[in-house]
C-alpha positions as CSV (number, residue, x, y, z in Angstrom):
1,M,-29.5,8.3,4.8
2,K,-25.9,8.2,3.5
3,E,-24.2,6.2,0.7
4,K,-20.5,6.0,0.6
5,L,-18.7,4.8,-2.6
6,Y,-15.0,3.9,-2.4
7,F,-12.2,3.8,-5.0
8,P,-8.4,3.1,-5.0
9,L,-6.1,6.0,-4.3
10,T,-2.5,6.4,-5.5
11,A,0.1,9.2,-5.5
12,A,3.5,10.1,-6.9
13,F,6.3,12.6,-6.1
14,Q,7.4,14.6,-9.1
15,N,8.6,18.1,-10.0
16,D,6.3,18.5,-13.0
17,P,2.8,17.1,-12.7
18,Y,2.6,16.7,-16.5
19,D,5.8,14.6,-16.7
20,D,4.9,11.0,-15.7
21,E,8.3,9.6,-16.6
22,E,10.0,11.4,-13.7
23,A,7.3,10.4,-11.2
24,C,8.3,8.3,-8.2
25,E,5.3,6.3,-6.8
26,S,4.4,7.0,-3.2
27,S,4.0,4.3,-0.7
28,D,0.6,3.7,1.0
29,V,2.2,4.6,4.3
30,T,3.2,8.0,3.0
31,I,-0.2,8.7,1.5
32,I,-1.9,7.8,4.7
33,R,0.5,10.1,6.6
34,Y,-0.8,13.1,4.6
35,L,-4.5,12.2,4.5
36,D,-5.5,15.4,6.4
37,E,-3.6,17.6,3.9
38,I,-5.2,15.8,1.0
39,N,-8.7,16.2,2.5
40,S,-8.0,19.9,3.2
41,E,-6.9,20.5,-0.4
42,L,-9.9,18.5,-1.7
43,T,-12.3,20.6,0.3
44,V,-10.8,23.8,-1.1
45,Y,-10.8,22.4,-4.6
46,Q,-14.5,21.3,-4.5
47,N,-15.6,24.8,-3.3
48,M,-13.4,26.9,-5.6
49,D,-16.3,28.4,-7.7
50,G,-19.0,28.2,-5.1
51,N,-20.6,25.2,-6.8
52,T,-21.0,21.8,-5.2
53,M,-20.5,18.6,-7.2
54,L,-24.3,18.0,-7.2
55,N,-24.5,20.9,-9.7
56,F,-22.5,18.9,-12.2
57,F,-24.6,15.8,-12.0
58,D,-27.1,15.7,-15.0
59,E,-27.3,12.0,-15.8
60,D,-30.7,11.2,-14.4
61,D,-33.4,13.4,-12.8
62,N,-34.7,10.7,-10.5
63,I,-31.2,10.3,-9.0
64,S,-30.7,14.0,-8.7
65,K,-34.0,14.3,-6.7
66,K,-32.8,11.7,-4.3
67,M,-29.4,13.3,-3.6
68,T,-29.0,16.3,-1.2
69,S,-25.2,16.5,-0.9
70,M,-22.1,14.9,-2.5
71,K,-18.6,15.3,-1.2
72,W,-15.2,13.7,-2.2
73,G,-12.7,12.7,0.5
74,V,-9.9,10.3,1.4
75,C,-9.4,7.8,4.2
76,A,-7.5,4.7,5.3
77,I,-9.0,1.2,5.6
78,D,-6.8,-1.6,6.9
79,D,-3.6,0.4,6.2
80,K,-4.6,1.1,2.6
81,P,-5.6,4.6,1.3
82,F,-8.9,5.0,-0.5
83,G,-10.8,7.9,-2.0
84,F,-14.6,8.1,-1.4
85,V,-17.7,10.0,-2.3
86,E,-20.1,10.5,0.5
87,I,-23.7,11.1,-0.7
88,E,-26.7,12.1,1.4
89,L,-30.0,10.6,0.1
90,T,-33.6,11.1,0.8
91,E,-34.3,7.4,-0.2
92,P,-32.2,4.4,-1.4
93,L,-31.0,4.2,-5.0
94,T,-32.1,1.3,-7.2
95,E,-29.4,-1.1,-8.6
96,D,-29.6,0.6,-12.0
97,E,-29.3,4.1,-10.4
98,L,-26.4,3.0,-8.3
99,K,-24.6,1.7,-11.4
100,M,-25.3,4.9,-13.3
101,L,-23.9,6.9,-10.3
102,K,-20.8,4.7,-10.1
103,D,-20.1,5.3,-13.8
104,W,-20.5,9.0,-13.4
105,I,-18.1,9.1,-10.5
106,E,-15.6,7.1,-12.4
107,G,-15.9,9.7,-15.2
108,Q,-15.3,12.5,-12.7
109,N,-12.3,10.7,-11.3
110,S,-10.7,10.2,-14.7
111,D,-11.6,13.3,-16.6
112,G,-13.4,15.7,-14.3
113,L,-12.7,16.6,-10.7
114,G,-10.1,13.9,-10.4
115,E,-8.1,15.1,-13.5
116,G,-8.0,18.6,-12.2
117,F,-7.1,17.6,-8.6
118,E,-4.4,15.4,-9.9
119,Q,-2.5,18.5,-11.0
120,R,-2.6,20.2,-7.6
121,A,0.5,19.7,-5.5
122,I,0.2,18.5,-1.9
123,E,3.2,19.9,0.0
124,T,5.0,17.2,2.0
125,D,8.4,16.9,3.8
126,Y,9.6,14.9,0.8
127,G,8.5,17.3,-2.0
128,D,5.3,17.8,-4.0
129,M,2.9,14.9,-4.0
130,Y,0.2,14.5,-6.7
131,V,-2.8,12.3,-5.9
132,S,-4.6,10.3,-8.4
133,M,-8.2,9.0,-8.0
134,W,-8.2,7.0,-11.2
135,Q,-5.8,4.5,-12.8
136,W,-5.5,2.7,-16.1
137,D,-6.1,-0.6,-14.4
138,S,-8.6,-3.4,-15.2
139,D,-9.0,-3.9,-11.4
140,Y,-10.2,-0.4,-10.9
141,E,-13.7,-0.5,-9.4
142,I,-15.9,1.7,-7.3
143,K,-17.4,-0.2,-4.4
144,T,-20.2,0.4,-1.9
145,Q,-19.7,0.0,1.8
146,S,-21.0,-3.5,1.8
147,E,-18.8,-4.5,-1.1
148,M,-15.8,-3.0,0.8
149,D,-16.7,-5.0,4.0
150,E,-16.9,-8.2,1.9
151,M,-13.5,-7.5,0.2
152,F,-11.8,-6.9,3.5
153,N,-13.1,-10.1,5.1
154,Q,-11.3,-12.2,2.5
155,Y,-8.2,-14.1,3.4
156,S,-5.3,-15.7,1.5
157,I,-4.2,-19.1,2.8
158,S,-1.0,-20.4,1.3
159,T,-0.3,-24.1,1.8
160,I,3.4,-24.8,2.4
161,D,5.6,-27.7,3.6
162,A,6.6,-27.7,7.2
163,Q,10.3,-27.6,6.2
164,D,9.7,-24.2,4.4
165,L,9.4,-22.7,7.9
166,R,13.1,-23.4,8.4
167,H,13.9,-20.9,5.7
168,M,12.0,-18.0,7.5
169,K,14.9,-17.0,9.8
170,G,14.5,-13.4,10.8
171,H,10.7,-13.5,10.6
172,E,8.3,-14.0,13.4
173,G,4.6,-15.0,13.8
174,L,2.1,-17.0,15.7
175,V,1.6,-20.7,15.1
176,V,-1.8,-22.1,16.0
177,Q,-1.7,-25.9,16.1
178,G,-4.5,-28.5,15.5
179,C,-6.8,-26.5,13.2
180,G,-9.5,-28.8,12.1
181,G,-12.4,-28.0,9.8
182,D,-12.8,-24.8,7.8
183,L,-9.5,-22.8,8.0
184,N,-11.3,-19.5,7.2
185,Q,-13.3,-19.9,10.3
186,W,-10.1,-20.3,12.3
187,I,-8.7,-17.1,10.8
188,N,-11.9,-15.2,11.4
189,G,-12.0,-16.4,15.0
190,I,-8.4,-15.5,15.7
191,N,-8.7,-12.1,14.1
192,G,-11.9,-11.4,16.0
193,E,-10.5,-12.5,19.3
194,L,-7.4,-10.4,18.9
195,S,-9.4,-7.4,17.7
196,D,-11.8,-7.6,20.6
197,R,-9.0,-7.7,23.1
198,G,-7.2,-4.7,21.6
199,I,-4.2,-6.8,20.5
200,L,-4.7,-6.0,16.8
201,K,-4.7,-2.3,16.4
202,D,-5.9,0.3,13.9
203,G,-8.3,-2.1,12.2
204,T,-5.5,-4.3,10.9
205,K,-6.1,-8.1,10.5
206,F,-4.1,-11.1,9.5
207,R,-5.0,-11.7,5.9
208,N,-2.1,-13.7,4.4
209,V,-1.8,-16.9,6.4
210,Y,0.2,-20.1,5.9
211,S,-1.2,-23.6,6.4
212,F,1.1,-26.6,6.9
213,K,0.9,-30.1,8.3
214,N,3.3,-31.6,10.8
215,E,3.0,-34.4,13.4
216,N,-0.4,-35.3,12.1
217,L,-1.8,-31.8,12.8
218,T,-3.0,-29.1,10.5
219,N,-1.5,-25.8,11.7
220,L,-1.7,-22.1,10.7
221,V,1.0,-19.5,10.7
222,F,-0.1,-15.8,11.3
223,P,3.0,-13.9,10.1
224,F,3.9,-10.5,11.7
225,D,4.4,-8.5,8.5
226,E,4.8,-4.7,8.2
227,K,1.0,-4.2,7.7
228,I,0.1,-5.8,11.1
229,K,-0.1,-3.5,14.1
230,L,0.0,-5.3,17.4
231,D,0.2,-4.6,21.2
232,M,2.9,-7.2,21.8
233,G,2.5,-7.1,25.6
234,K,-1.2,-8.0,25.4
235,F,-0.4,-10.5,22.7
236,A,2.2,-12.4,24.8
237,M,-0.3,-12.6,27.8
238,W,-3.1,-13.8,25.5
239,R,-0.9,-16.5,24.0
240,L,0.0,-17.8,27.4
241,S,-3.5,-17.8,28.7
242,T,-5.0,-19.5,25.6
243,H,-2.2,-22.0,24.9
244,E,-4.2,-25.0,26.0
245,Q,-7.1,-23.9,23.7
246,F,-5.2,-23.0,20.6
247,G,-1.7,-24.5,21.1
248,G,-0.3,-21.1,20.2
249,T,3.4,-20.6,20.0
250,W,5.8,-18.2,18.4
251,L,7.1,-19.2,15.0
252,S,10.7,-19.1,16.1
253,D,10.0,-21.4,19.1
254,Y,8.0,-23.8,16.9
255,V,10.9,-24.1,14.4
256,D,13.4,-24.8,17.1
257,N,11.3,-27.3,19.1
258,H,9.5,-29.2,16.3
259,L,11.7,-28.8,13.1
260,G,15.3,-28.8,14.3
261,G,15.9,-25.0,14.0
262,Y,16.4,-22.6,11.1
263,L,18.7,-23.3,8.2
264,D,21.7,-21.0,7.7
265,E,21.5,-19.4,4.3
266,K,24.1,-17.1,2.8
267,P,22.3,-13.9,1.6
268,T,22.7,-13.2,-2.1
269,E,24.6,-10.0,-2.9
270,K,22.6,-7.3,-4.6
271,I,23.7,-6.3,-8.1
272,K,23.8,-2.5,-8.3
273,P,23.6,-0.7,-11.7
274,D,25.8,2.4,-12.3
275,C,23.9,5.6,-11.9
276,A,25.4,9.0,-12.8
277,L,24.4,11.3,-9.9
278,I,27.6,13.3,-9.2
279,G,27.3,16.6,-11.0
280,E,23.4,16.5,-11.0
281,D,21.2,18.8,-9.1
282,G,21.6,17.7,-5.5
283,N,18.0,18.0,-4.6
284,I,17.2,14.7,-3.0
285,F,13.9,14.4,-4.9
286,N,15.8,14.8,-8.2
287,L,18.4,12.3,-7.2
288,M,15.8,9.8,-6.1
289,G,14.0,10.1,-9.4
290,I,17.2,9.5,-11.4
291,A,18.1,6.5,-9.3
292,S,14.6,5.1,-9.6
293,R,14.6,5.4,-13.4
294,T,18.0,3.7,-13.5
295,L,16.7,0.8,-11.4
296,C,13.5,0.5,-13.6
297,E,15.6,0.5,-16.8
298,N,17.6,-2.4,-15.4
299,G,14.5,-4.5,-14.6
300,M,14.5,-3.6,-10.9
301,A,11.1,-1.9,-10.5
302,D,10.5,-3.5,-7.1
303,E,13.8,-2.3,-5.8
304,A,13.0,1.2,-7.1
305,K,9.7,1.3,-5.2
306,E,11.4,-0.1,-2.1
307,M,14.2,2.6,-2.3
308,C,11.6,5.4,-2.7
309,D,9.7,4.1,0.3
310,R,12.8,4.1,2.4
311,I,14.0,7.5,1.3
312,T,10.6,9.1,2.0
313,H,10.8,7.7,5.6
314,S,14.4,8.7,6.2
315,D,15.2,11.3,8.8
316,S,17.9,13.3,7.0
317,Y,19.4,14.2,3.6
318,Y,22.6,12.2,4.2
319,S,20.6,9.2,5.4
320,A,18.6,9.4,2.1
321,L,21.9,9.5,0.1
322,N,23.2,6.4,1.9
323,I,19.9,4.6,1.0
324,I,20.4,5.5,-2.7
325,G,23.9,4.1,-2.5
326,E,22.6,0.8,-1.3
327,Y,20.7,0.3,-4.6
328,V,23.0,1.9,-7.2
329,N,26.7,2.6,-7.8
330,I,26.9,6.3,-7.7
331,T,29.1,7.6,-10.6
332,S,29.8,10.9,-12.1
333,T,28.2,12.4,-15.2
334,D,31.7,13.1,-16.4
335,E,32.5,9.4,-16.3
336,D,29.6,8.7,-18.7
337,M,30.9,11.4,-21.1
338,D,34.4,9.8,-21.0
339,D,32.9,6.3,-21.6
340,D,31.0,7.6,-24.6
341,Y,34.2,9.3,-25.9
342,D,36.3,6.1,-25.4
343,E,33.7,4.0,-27.2
344,G,33.8,6.4,-30.1
345,I,37.6,6.1,-30.3
346,D,37.4,2.3,-30.3
347,M,35.0,2.2,-33.1
348,C,37.1,4.3,-35.4
């Protein structure tokens, strides 16, 4: 029998694995893109000295006798990257033994195998990526397969006013009308139906759903966000064939036909901080790191992450430079020196 224990996985791009300040956090999409490379490097690392990880477990003799193999790996679940330890057992572990094993694995992830592997570069098209199996986070937890299944069957339902939909111009989704009873059952049912028909792809599900009331009906909005992968051709056919059953309609059609259309809103102009890049090493990874730090120093950490995600998905050096220019005002290092000099003169 096998036991699989999962834990969160993060990664960062940086020139120096020991310099956390210059690190640029990698997106989940980028980590997933390089899962094969990470797994290959993990396999090499675990077999460097001819020992298996079982040789390092000395916490409890009873657990040791039950385990015949132990291997670290990485995978994607519902578009999120995870690390895991796969263990082959001769018989099930008790609750106390499982807790002891989880604690030992967390120690390995933070100070043992994980600490060493975190310093090994994974070569990517965007530079060296360093993978971390442990984080200073109170939410960090190692989970069994059943605990993972329970976690990924949870949904978030946000109750909104029907008029809020008029502010969602540019977004699309499915509106299901007349949802009586337990809304979680409706979400489970829709997700199951769409998965069974091959409409929801790659194991993705609608997890963040809106609930609103209009025309004496309780309705649900299933938004098409970037995490949802759909076969839109099959989806359109399914919506038409089940319209009488679910009252399904596209969000844009519902807003036009039931709420009077979208409201025109003037987009707010982004404030871009100055960033001295002219005169710096032109390596795109270096420039991305400088721009990211500038944004973080100006209270724009979300923008910094968004920028790094877009750059790592760009198709050319010049496209990446243009993306940086959308977030910061690119200035010269000489201008900063002149400003410092002028400020000194004014103070005299």
